[in-house]
N, C-alpha and C positions, 0 to 999 in steps of 0.2 A: 480439366481438373489439374490443380497445381501439385507440385511435389510435396511429399509429407514433410512436416516440420522436423527440424533437427533437434528441437528442444521440447520437453513435455509442456503441454498447455498450462498446467498448474504453475510451473516455474515462470513461464512468460507472464501469466496473469499476476503473479506475485511481483515480478519486476515492474510491470505497468503500474500496479497499485502503489508501489514504493516510489516510483518516479513522479506520479501525479500527486501523492499525498505528502511526501517528505520534502520535496524541493531540492533533493540532492541531485547532482549531475548524473545523467543517464550512464555515462562511461563508468563512473564509480560503482553504481548499482550493478551494471552488467558484469564488471570485474568480480564483485562480491558473489554474484550468483553463478559465475562461470558461463556467461552468455556473451556472444560477440556484441559489442556496442551498437553496430549497425543494425543488427536484427532487432534488438530491443528498441532502439531509436525509431525504427520504422513502425513497430507496433504501438509505441507511445504516440507517435504522430497520428496514427489511425484512431486511437482512443480519444485524443484531443480534438480531432476533427468532428467528433460526434457520431462517427459511423457505428451503429449499433449492431448487435449480433443478428438481428432479424433482417438487416439490410434495408431498414426503413429510412425515412427522411432524417437527414442530419439535424442536430440540435441547433437552435439559433444562438447567436453570440451571448444573448442575455441568459439563456438556459445554461450555456457552457460556463459562464461566469459564476452562476449560482451553484452549479454542480461542483466546480473547483473549490468554491468557498465552503460548501458543505463537506467535501472530502477532507479539506484541511482541518476543519473544525472537528470532524469525526476522528481524524488521526490524533489531534491534540487531546481530545476527550479520552480516547483509548489509552494514550500514554499516561495521562493523569490518573486514570483508573488503575493501571498497573502499579503506579507509584503508591497509590492509596492502599491497594491490596498488600503490597510489601510492607508498608508501614503498619497496617493493622496486624499482620502476622508478628512483626517485631514487638509491638506493644502487648499483644496477647501473651507472648512468651514472658515478657517482663511482669505481667500481672497474674501469671499462673500461680494460684495458691498452693498447688500440690508440689511445687518446686522446692526442694530443700534449700534452706538459707544458711 
């Protein structure tokens, strides 16, 4: 059994997700999250290799490519959704009929 992780699992998972979806360098993400770059880089490599939590067979290169494409698309869609939510709040305030003019 290995030694316990220095960082909370949720923090590492967030760092891995950001590294895979955003395309930003691992060192910058690690610095932003307060993680050592080597620790995050190691976990990102494991995630990219297709090693899953169950310890099953690694993903094929075709499956990995599709997974990366879908993660990027998901990231962009979530970002666009946040922009649309902000815009709808802005325009709802503008159209509020109860607002004194």
